[in-house]
VEXKOLVEX-86366 format. One record per residue: residue in one letter; x, y, z negated of N, C-alpha, C, O, CB in turn. Coordinates in steps of 0.05 Angstrom, whole numbers, plus 5000, padded with zeros to 4 digits. Each point is the difference from the previous one (the first is absolute). Glycine has a CB too. Layout:
! VEXKOLVEX-86366
 residu  n_x  n_y  n_z ca_x ca_y ca_z  c_x  c_y  c_z  o_x  o_y  o_z cb_x cb_y cb_z
      A    X    Y    Z    X    Y    Z    X    Y    Z    X    Y    Z    X    Y    Z
...
END
This chain:
! VEXKOLVEX-86366
 residu  n_x  n_y  n_z ca_x ca_y ca_z  c_x  c_y  c_z  o_x  o_y  o_z cb_x cb_y cb_z
      X 3835 5002 1740 5006 4984 4977 5006 5018 4976 5017 5019 5003 5000 4943 5027
      X 4971 5033 4948 5004 5016 4976 5016 4984 4980 4993 4977 4994 4965 5049 5013
      X 5064 4985 4983 5015 4987 4979 5002 5019 4976 5009 5022 5002 5018 4951 5032
      X 4963 5017 4943 4999 5017 4976 5018 4987 4979 5000 4976 4996 4953 5038 5014
      X 5063 5003 4978 5019 4991 4980 4997 5018 4975 5006 5024 5000 5026 4959 5035
      X 4959 5004 4943 4997 5015 4975 5026 4999 4983 5016 4982 5003 4935 5006 4998
      X 5052 5032 4983 5022 5001 4981 4992 5017 4977 4979 5014 5000 5055 4980 5037
      X 4982 5006 4941 4995 5017 4978 4988 4987 4975 4997 5013 4979 4998 5022 5054
      X 4998 4940 4970 4989 4986 4976 5021 4995 4979 5024 5005 5004 4943 4974 5026
      X 5024 5012 4947 5019 4994 4979 4986 4996 4973 4975 4997 4999 5059 5029 5025
      X 4982 4974 4955 4990 4996 4973 4999 5027 4986 5020 5015 5000 4998 4938 4998
      X 4960 5054 4990 4997 5026 4987 4983 4996 4975 4984 4982 4998 5021 5043 5045
      X 5000 4992 4937 4984 4998 4975 4973 5014 5004 4997 5017 5018 5045 4982 4955
      X 4940 4994 5010 4974 5014 5000 5003 5030 4998 5016 5010 4983 4963 4950 4996
      X 5007 5054 5038 5002 5029 5000 5021 5010 5020 5002 5024 5005 4984 4976 4948
      X 5030 4983 5058 5021 5007 5019 4989 5005 5028 4976 4999 5005 5056 4975 4968
      X 4987 5032 5045 4993 5007 5027 5017 4985 5020 5023 4992 4994 4962 5054 4991
      X 5004 4950 5039 5015 4988 5022 4989 5013 5026 4977 5008 5001 5031 4948 4974
      X 5009 5045 5045 4991 5008 5026 5006 4978 5020 5023 4992 5005 4984 5057 4984
      X 4972 4941 5023 5003 4980 5021 5001 5013 5027 4988 5021 5005 4987 4946 4967
      X 5041 5021 5046 5002 5010 5027 4993 4977 5019 5004 4977 4994 5031 5057 4993
      X 4955 4974 5036 4994 4980 5021 5009 5011 5027 4988 5019 5010 4972 4963 4964
      X 5061 5007 5036 5011 5009 5026 4987 4984 5022 4997 4976 4999 5047 5036 4980
      X 4949 5002 5042 4986 4988 5022 5016 5003 5026 5008 5022 5007 4948 4988 4970
      X 5048 4968 5036 5011 5001 5027 4979 4990 5019 4990 4978 4998 5058 5015 4985
      X 4945 5024 5036 4979 4992 5019 4977 5020 5000 5005 5024 5004 5007 4929 4988
      X 4964 5038 5004 4977 5018 5001 5002 5022 4979 5006 4994 4977 4966 4968 5040
      X 5024 5063 4991 5005 5022 4981 4977 5001 4979 4977 4994 5006 5047 5031 5031
      X 4984 4982 4939 4981 5003 4979 4979 5021 5005 4978 4997 4990 5058 4988 4979
      X 4971 5034 5046 4981 5022 5005 4977 4992 5018 4980 5014 5002 5057 5018 4992
      X 4965 4945 5018 4980 4991 5019 4979 4982 4988 4979 4995 5012 5055 5009 5023
      X 4971 4985 4941 4981 4982 4987 4999 5006 4970 5019 5009 4988 4990 4956 5047
      X 4968 5029 4954 4998 5001 4971 5019 4979 4988 5001 4977 5009 4951 5040 4993
      X 5063 4991 4978 5018 4982 4986 4994 4999 4971 4988 5018 4989 5048 4991 5046
      X 4974 4970 4952 4993 4998 4971 5019 4982 4985 5018 4987 5012 4935 5021 5000
      X 5042 4991 4963 5014 4982 4981 4981 4981 4987 4977 5008 4992 5058 5028 5000
      X 4973 4940 5006 4985 4979 4985 5019 4988 4980 5024 5004 5000 4946 4986 5040
      X 5018 4995 4941 5016 4985 4981 4987 4974 4994 4976 4996 5003 5041 5047 4977
      X 5000 4938 5012 4990 4974 4993 5015 4989 4976 5024 4997 5000 4964 4994 5047
      X 4997 5005 4931 5011 4988 4976 4997 4970 5001 4984 4990 5015 5005 5052 4959
      X 5027 4943 5011 4999 4971 5000 4972 4990 4993 4988 5008 4981 5060 4990 5007
      X 4942 4984 5029 4973 4989 4995 4977 5018 5008 4977 4992 4995 5044 4983 4969
      X 4985 5048 5047 4978 5019 5007 5000 5005 5030 5020 4995 5014 4983 5026 4940
      X 4975 4989 5055 4998 5007 5029 5015 5027 5005 5004 5016 4982 4952 4960 5021
      X 5051 5027 5022 5013 5025 5008 4979 5022 4998 4978 4997 5010 5055 4979 5021
      X 4975 5047 4957 4981 5022 4996 5011 5026 5011 5024 5005 5000 4958 4972 4960
      X 4999 5039 5049 5007 5026 5011 5009 5018 4977 4989 5000 4978 4978 4995 5059
      X 5054 5022 4969 5010 5019 4980 4995 5029 5010 4988 5016 4986 5046 4950 4999
      X 4976 5039 5039 4998 5028 5010 5003 4999 5031 5012 4982 5011 5007 5037 4946
      X 4969 5001 5055 5002 5002 5029 5001 5029 5008 4994 5018 4984 4981 4940 5022
      X 5033 5047 5019 5000 5027 5011 4989 5000 5028 5011 4985 5017 5029 5027 4954
      X 4940 5003 5033 4986 5000 5026 5018 5012 5022 5013 5020 4996 4943 4984 4980
      X 5044 4982 5047 5018 5008 5021 4994 5027 5013 5018 5013 5009 4988 4938 4999
      X 4968 5056 4992 4992 5025 5014 5000 5024 4982 5011 5021 5007 4961 4951 5023
      X 5017 5025 4946 4997 5023 4982 5023 5002 4980 5003 5021 4986 4948 4976 5019
      X 5064 4982 4993 5022 4999 4980 4989 5000 4971 5014 5007 4982 5016 5016 5051
      X 4945 4969 4964 4987 5000 4974 5008 4974 4985 4996 4978 5011 4966 5051 5007
      X 5048 4973 4958 5005 4976 4984 4975 4990 4986 4982 5015 4995 5065 5001 4999
      X 4953 4959 5001 4978 4988 4984 5012 4977 4983 5019 4987 5008 4945 5026 5027
      X 5024 4983 4942 5011 4982 4980 4979 4982 4988 4976 5006 5000 5059 5028 4990
      X 4974 4944 4999 4983 4984 4983 4999 5014 4973 5018 5014 4992 4994 4943 5032
      X 4966 5040 4962 4995 5015 4976 5022 4997 4978 5006 5019 4986 4945 4977 5024
      X 5060 4981 4988 5018 4994 4978 5027 5015 5003 5015 5001 4981 4963 4954 5015
      X 5028 5056 5027 5025 5014 5004 4997 5030 5005 5019 5014 5002 5000 4944 5016
      X 4956 5051 4983 4996 5028 5005 5012 5017 4978 4997 4994 4976 4961 4995 5048
      X 5056 5032 4984 5013 5017 4981 5028 4990 4992 5015 5015 4987 4940 4997 4997
      X 5052 4964 5023 5026 4989 4993 5017 4995 5025 5024 5003 4999 4956 4976 4960
      X 5008 5012 5062 5014 4994 5025 4995 5021 5021 4978 5011 5002 5019 4940 4987
      X 5023 5053 5028 4997 5019 5022 5011 4987 5026 5023 4992 5000 4980 5048 4969
      X 4981 4958 5051 5008 4990 5026 5007 5023 5018 4987 5020 5000 4985 4939 4994
      X 5049 5038 5021 5008 5020 5019 5015 4987 5023 5008 4977 4999 4994 5058 4965
      X 5002 4980 5057 5015 4990 5023 5017 5022 5012 4992 5023 5000 4972 4942 5009
      X 5058 5027 5002 5018 5018 5015 5000 4991 5029 5013 4980 5007 5016 5030 4951
      X 4956 5004 5058 4997 4991 5028 5027 5001 5015 5005 4984 5018 4947 5032 4982
      X 5064 5004 4994 5026 5002 5013 5017 4976 4995 5016 4991 5017 4981 5059 4979
      X 5001 4939 4979 5016 4977 4993 4985 4974 5004 5011 4978 4996 5014 5051 4971
      X 4950 4974 5040 4983 4976 5003 5000 4983 4975 5003 4975 5001 5006 5025 5048
      X 4988 5013 4928 5002 4987 4975 4976 5007 4982 4991 5023 5000 5059 4977 5003
      X 4940 4980 4983 4978 5003 4982 5011 4997 4971 5018 4985 4995 4949 4997 5039
      X 5021 5033 4948 5009 5000 4972 4977 4995 4981 4977 5005 5007 5060 5027 5006
      X 4970 4958 4964 4981 4998 4978 5015 5008 4975 5016 4985 4990 4957 4978 5033
      X 5020 5061 4967 5012 5009 4975 4982 4990 4978 4976 5006 4999 5044 5035 5022
      X 4991 4944 4960 4985 4988 4979 5010 5011 4973 5024 4999 4994 4968 4959 5033
      X 4990 5053 4958 5007 5012 4974 4982 4988 4978 4980 4988 5006 5035 5055 5016
      X 4994 4961 4953 4985 4989 4977 4992 4971 5005 4977 4992 4997 5006 5054 4993
      X 5037 4938 5017 4995 4972 5007 4991 4984 4976 5009 5005 4977 5025 4999 5060
      X 4949 4977 4968 4990 4982 4979 5006 4971 5007 5005 4993 5023 4958 5041 4967
      X 5037 4949 4990 5005 4971 5006 4981 4989 5021 5007 4982 5015 5009 5013 4938
      X 4959 5015 5048 4981 4990 5020 5008 5008 5028 4988 4989 5019 4977 5014 4947
      X 5054 5014 5037 5010 5008 5027 5020 4980 5011 5008 5001 5023 4984 5047 4965
      X 5016 4933 4995 5020 4980 5008 4988 4983 5023 4979 4988 4998 5040 5011 4956
      X 4996 5001 5068 4991 4985 5024 5021 5002 5022 5019 5015 4997 4932 4994 4991
      X 5045 4976 5033 5015 5005 5025 4985 5021 5016 4976 4996 5005 5044 4956 4995
      X 4993 5068 5008 4987 5022 5015 5007 4998 5030 5023 4996 5007 4979 5033 4952
      X 4978 4974 5057 5003 4998 5029 4990 5025 5014 4979 5012 4992 5016 4938 5005
      X 5019 5058 5023 4989 5021 5017 4987 4987 5025 5008 4978 5007 5026 5056 4976
      X 4947 4979 5029 4986 4988 5022 4989 5022 5018 4996 5023 4992 4992 4938 4980
      X 5008 5032 5053 4989 5018 5020 4974 4989 5010 4997 4976 5006 5049 5039 5008
      X 4934 5003 4989 4973 4991 5008 5000 4990 5028 5016 5008 5017 4964 5026 4952
      X 5001 4948 5036 4999 4987 5027 4986 5017 5020 5002 4994 5024 4998 4962 4953
      X 4986 5065 5015 4985 5016 5019 4998 5029 4991 4998 5005 4976 4976 4954 5038
      X 5026 5059 5005 4997 5028 4994 4971 5006 4992 4994 5021 4989 5043 4990 5042
      X 4945 4971 4975 4971 5004 4994 4996 4999 4970 4981 5012 4990 5006 4967 5054
      X 5030 5007 4942 4997 4997 4971 5011 5025 4986 5024 5006 5001 4980 4944 5003
      X 4979 5065 4984 5008 5026 4988 5013 4997 4973 5022 5010 4995 4941 5011 5029
      X 5025 4964 4958 5010 4996 4973 4998 4970 4993 4986 4993 4981 5000 5054 5006
      X 5029 4937 5027 4998 4971 4994 5012 4993 4974 5019 5012 4990 4983 4980 5058
      X 4986 4988 4939 5010 4990 4974 5003 4970 4999 5013 4989 4982 4965 5050 4997
      X 5010 4947 5040 5002 4971 5000 5026 4991 5014 5008 5012 5020 4942 4984 4980
      X 5064 4984 4989 5024 4990 5013 4994 4991 5029 5017 5001 5017 5000 4984 4939
      X 4958 5007 5050 4993 4991 5027 5001 5023 5020 5001 4995 5024 4970 4970 4955
      X 5028 5059 5011 5000 5024 5018 5029 5008 5008 5003 5018 5015 4955 4997 4963
      X 5061 4971 5012 5028 5006 5005 5013 4976 5014 4996 4977 4993 5007 5054 4967
      X 5013 4975 5060 5012 4978 5015 5030 4999 5000 5012 4983 5012 4948 5020 5017
      X 5052 5016 4958 5030 5000 4999 5008 5004 4971 4990 5018 4986 5014 5001 5061
      X 5013 4963 4943 5007 5000 4972 5031 4998 4997 5014 4988 5016 4942 4990 4972
      X 5053 5035 4990 5028 4996 4993 5003 4975 4983 4981 4985 4996 5026 5064 5005
      X 5018 4946 4991 5005 4975 4985 4995 5004 4970 4999 4980 4985 5035 5008 5049
      X 4962 5036 4957 4993 5005 4972 5024 5007 4983 5023 4992 5006 4939 4978 5000
      X 5033 5045 4973 5021 5007 4981 4988 4997 4972 4978 5008 4994 5045 5024 5038
      X 4992 4955 4950 4990 4994 4973 5002 5024 4982 5020 5013 4998 4994 4939 5008
      X 4964 5053 4980 4999 5021 4979 4992 4986 4974 4980 4986 4999 5008 5051 5034
      X 5029 4966 4947 4995 4987 4974 5001 5022 4979 5019 5015 4997 5001 4941 5018
      X 4958 5046 4970 4998 5020 4979 4999 4986 4973 4982 4984 4994 4993 5048 5036
      X 5045 4973 4954 5002 4986 4974 4986 5017 4979 4999 5024 5000 5044 4955 5013
      X 4945 5006 4968 4985 5014 4978 5018 5007 4976 4991 5011 4981 4968 4965 5034
END
């Protein structure tokens, strides 16, 4: 059983930074690809960033490249998302998730993930 708990969200001005954390109890992050998604009001949940379980290679959606950094601390079983130069379009509820299979190398669809946290709100004011 995987239980994911996000934290670190909040209100920040345009250009500001936040670091999200995702604590995992259960299946270790090092064993599966893990990622961050976000969902804005009225929009579908979208992929933000992921980190491959085998190579530790990060991958991002284009809109956050150069601004967001995903990382994980296997000893703490915690996933992070460092967000910089935030924009109002980044406003959303952010979720961490764990992939449903090791076969998936760089999954981006929400359907490829089977464990989700409850989400943390990020609001960027203009």
